[in-house]
N, C-alpha and C positions, 0 to 999 in steps of 0.2 A: 837458198833455192830461189827466192823471189828475185834477187839481184841477177841471177843467171837468166831467168826467163824475161826480165826487163831488158837485159842486154840482147837476148835473142829476138826480141820483138821488132827490131829494126832491120830492114833488108840490107843496109850498108854493112852493119855489124855482122850479119850472117855471111855476107860475101867475104868479109875480112877473114872469118874463121875458115871458109872454104879455101881461100888462098893460102892460109897457113897450114892446111892439111898437107901441102906439098913440102913444107919445110919452113924454117925461120926466114923471115923477111924484115928488112929495115922499114922504118916508118915512111921513108921517102918511096921505096919500092911499092909499098902498099898504097900510099897516097896517089901515086901515079895511075892507079887503076880506076880512080874515081874522078868525077868532074865536080869537086867541091873544094872549098878552101882548106888550107892546112889547119886552120884553127878548128874547123868542123871535124876534120879527121882526128885531130888531137883529142877533141871531146869524145869521139867514138872510142878511141883507144883507151881513154880514161875509164869509160864505162865498162869496157871489156876487162880491163885490169882489176877494177873494183869488184867485178863479179867473179874474178879468179879464172876467167876463161882464157886469158892470155897472160904470159909473163913477159917482162922486158928486161933487157940488159944493155948497158951502154958499151958500145964498141967504138972507141975513138970519138968522133963527132956524131956518130949515128946511134940511134936506138933500135935495137933488134927485137922483134916480137916473136914469141914461140907459143904454139897452141898448148893449152893445159887440158888434155882430154879427160883426165880423172875428174875434174870439177864438172864438166859437161855430162859425163857418164853418171856421176852421183845425182845431179839434178834430174836427169831423165829417169833414173831408177826410182828416185823419190817420188816423182810425178806418177810413174806407173804404179807404185805401191798405194798411192791415194785411191786408185780405182781397183785395187786388189789384184792387179796383174803381176805375175811372176815373170821374170826375165831369166832366160837360160838358153843354153846350147845343148842339143842332143849329142850325147857321146857316141851313139852308133853311126854317126855320119863321118866315119873315119876316112872315107875316100876324098873328103873335102878338107883342105888344110884349115886349121883353126882361124887363121887371119882372113879367110875367104868366106866364113860363115856370116850370115846376116841374121840378126835377132829381130824378131817382130813382136810387138807387145801383145800379150794375150797369155792365158793360162797354158804354160808348157808348149807354146807354139814357136816353131822356128822355121824360117823360110830359107832354103838353100839358094844361093845366087843363081839366077837364070831359071829357076823353076816356075816362077810365076804363080805358084799356089802355096797355100799355107796348110800344113797338115792339121787336122782337127781332132 
């Protein structure tokens, strides 16, 4: 969990994860989004891989990165448990598809997208 939070502490690495939410991208495609050297980006990629937040695969001459959401979810759930928070989704919100529900930290609290409030 510590490696995940170390990786998340940097805004560049958080932006890389945001970009990868849309789907796999090559190292070059990711690097083009930043005004830093390739060696700096390579170091960021290494930290993200070490934390398990991304996986990489070689495709020809390119390295393609994929987001590893399960590791991020585990880190966030572990962090929430440190504070005694339970994370869950209400089953009675059947009119909202499961992939559109947003979970908010707190005992049994779920916020539906666009509601702006959290049931208490």
